[in-house]
C-alpha positions in Angstrom: 124.2 80.8 167.3 125.6 78.4 165.0 123.9 75.2 165.5 122.4 72.0 163.6 119.5 73.8 162.4 121.7 76.4 160.3 124.9 75.0 160.1 126.4 71.9 158.1 129.0 70.2 160.5 131.2 68.2 157.8 134.3 66.2 157.6 135.8 66.1 154.1 137.9 62.6 154.1 138.8 61.1 150.8 140.2 57.9 150.5 143.5 58.6 148.6 146.8 60.0 150.2 150.3 59.9 149.1 152.0 60.8 152.1 150.3 58.1 154.5 148.2 55.2 153.2 144.5 55.3 154.1 145.6 58.2 156.3 142.1 59.0 157.5 141.5 55.8 159.1 145.0 55.2 160.4 145.3 54.8 164.3 146.5 57.9 166.0 146.9 57.6 169.8 144.6 54.6 169.8 141.8 55.9 167.6 141.2 56.2 163.9 142.3 60.0 162.8 138.9 60.9 161.6 137.5 59.8 165.2 138.9 63.3 166.5 136.9 65.4 164.3 133.9 63.6 165.1 134.9 64.0 168.9 134.9 67.8 168.5 131.6 68.0 166.8 130.2 66.1 169.7 131.9 68.2 172.4 130.6 71.5 170.7 127.1 70.1 170.9 126.4 69.2 167.3 124.3 66.1 167.5 124.4 65.4 163.7 127.2 65.7 161.5 127.9 64.7 157.8 131.0 63.0 156.1 131.9 63.7 152.5 134.0 60.8 151.2 134.7 58.6 148.1 135.3 55.7 150.4 132.5 53.5 151.4 134.8 52.3 154.4 135.1 55.8 155.7 131.4 56.5 155.3 130.6 53.2 157.1 133.0 54.1 160.0 131.4 57.6 160.4 127.9 55.9 160.5 129.0 53.9 163.6 129.1 57.5 165.4 125.9 58.7 163.9 127.4 60.5 161.0 125.3 61.1 157.8 127.3 59.7 154.6 127.8 61.7 151.4 129.3 59.8 148.8 131.6 62.1 146.8 132.2 61.5 143.0 135.5 59.9 142.4 136.4 63.0 140.0 136.2 65.3 143.3 138.5 62.9 145.3 141.8 62.8 143.4 145.1 64.4 144.2 144.4 67.2 141.9 140.9 68.0 142.9 139.8 71.4 144.3 138.1 70.8 147.5 136.0 73.8 147.0 134.2 71.9 144.5 133.5 69.3 147.2 132.3 71.9 149.4 129.9 72.9 146.7 128.9 69.5 146.0 127.9 68.8 149.6 126.0 72.2 150.0 124.0 71.6 146.9 123.1 68.2 147.9 122.0 69.0 151.6 120.3 72.3 150.7 117.8 70.6 148.4 115.8 69.7 151.6 117.5 72.2 154.1 118.3 75.9 154.4 121.7 76.0 156.0 123.6 79.2 156.2 126.9 78.2 157.4 129.3 75.2 156.6 131.7 74.0 159.4 134.6 71.7 158.5 137.0 70.0 160.7 139.7 68.4 158.7 141.0 65.0 159.9 144.5 66.2 159.5 144.4 68.4 162.7 143.6 66.3 165.7 145.3 68.8 168.1 142.7 71.3 168.2 141.0 72.6 171.4 137.3 73.7 172.2 138.5 77.1 173.2 139.8 77.7 169.7 136.8 76.3 168.1 134.4 78.2 170.4 136.4 81.5 169.3 135.9 80.7 165.9 132.2 80.0 166.2 131.6 83.3 168.0 133.7 85.2 165.6 131.6 84.0 162.6 128.3 84.8 164.7 129.5 88.3 165.7 131.2 89.5 162.8 129.5 87.6 160.0 132.5 87.3 157.5 132.6 85.2 154.4 134.8 82.9 156.3 136.7 82.2 159.5 139.9 80.3 159.3 142.8 79.1 161.4 146.0 80.9 161.2 149.6 80.5 163.0 152.2 83.3 163.4 155.0 82.4 160.7 158.7 82.3 161.7 159.4 82.5 158.1 158.8 85.9 156.1 159.0 86.6 152.3 160.7 89.9 153.4 163.5 88.2 155.3 164.3 84.5 155.3 162.3 82.9 152.3 164.4 82.3 149.2 163.9 81.4 145.6 166.5 79.3 143.9 167.5 79.8 140.2 166.9 76.5 138.3 170.2 77.0 136.2 172.9 78.3 138.6 171.4 77.3 141.6 171.8 80.8 143.2 169.6 81.7 146.1 167.8 85.1 146.4 165.4 86.8 149.0 161.9 86.1 147.5 160.7 89.6 148.4 163.3 92.3 147.0 161.2 95.4 147.5 163.2 96.6 150.5 166.0 95.5 152.5 165.3 93.8 155.9 168.4 92.7 158.1 166.4 91.5 161.2 163.4 89.1 161.3 161.8 91.5 163.9 161.7 94.3 161.2 159.9 92.3 158.6 156.2 92.4 158.2 154.2 89.9 160.5 152.7 87.1 158.3 150.7 84.0 159.1 150.3 80.6 157.9 147.0 79.2 157.1 146.5 75.7 159.0 143.7 73.2 158.8 142.5 73.4 162.3 138.9 74.3 161.3 137.0 76.2 158.4 133.8 78.1 159.1 132.0 79.8 156.0 129.0 81.6 154.8 127.2 79.0 152.4 126.1 81.6 149.9 129.9 82.6 149.8 131.0 79.3 149.2 128.4 78.7 146.2 129.5 81.8 144.5 133.2 82.0 144.8 136.0 80.4 142.7 138.7 81.4 145.2 138.3 80.2 148.8 140.4 82.9 150.1 138.9 85.7 147.9 136.3 87.3 150.1 136.1 88.8 153.7 138.3 86.4 155.7 138.9 86.6 159.3 141.4 84.5 161.4 141.7 83.1 164.7 145.3 82.7 165.6 146.0 79.1 167.1 148.8 77.8 169.2 151.7 76.4 167.4 150.9 72.9 168.6 147.4 73.1 167.3 148.6 74.1 163.8 150.2 70.7 162.9 148.8 69.5 159.7 149.5 65.8 159.1 150.6 65.2 155.5 153.3 62.6 155.9 154.5 60.1 158.5 156.7 62.7 160.2 154.0 65.1 160.7 152.0 62.2 162.1 154.6 60.9 164.5 155.2 64.5 165.9 151.6 65.1 166.3 151.1 61.7 168.2 154.0 62.7 170.6 152.4 66.2 171.2 149.1 64.6 171.8 150.4 62.1 174.4 152.0 65.0 176.2 149.3 67.6 176.3 146.1 65.4 176.2 146.8 62.5 178.2 148.3 63.8 181.2 
């Protein structure tokens, strides 16, 4: 079983955000956005959790709920920073005094997750032991059918994948979109890999409403409307 003894329950929440200023502390349905990640760790029975951030304000907020702060170096918290390096930083720091086997991340940008989805993911990691379990959503768009490229000079549009002619979406290969509902990974895999999705990756397909990833104010407003409808009945 994944628990506090073998698992790092962690929230990665840097201070900068181009789409929404101070996004992780912005009030969402009356609570700071980061609160919803903390809430689900508590509901799943994780008594302790960690927060990796370059922001002392975010870390101080998390400490109010019992979170253990990991001050992230500024060079790991820019718009161009590879978050995989932040994962390695947190694991290396925590495993100096522990022997964690898994890392379990709940990004702040997906407040519409459900306990059922998270339990399915935890069970999949426990039973199949892949390198990583991620959340995916069935995509309405396919590179075989309705995804296009645009010529920079002429502006002409072309189907992205021209290997075969597909005339109906139903005939195209089923593809999935990676979303940010959760990530669960083997610690050794994260420490060794240079490509987060380069190993044996398994997925939990989430309902469409759970797949919303808040990147800008439009995502935020849509997510808040859905939250009010589905979670506050």
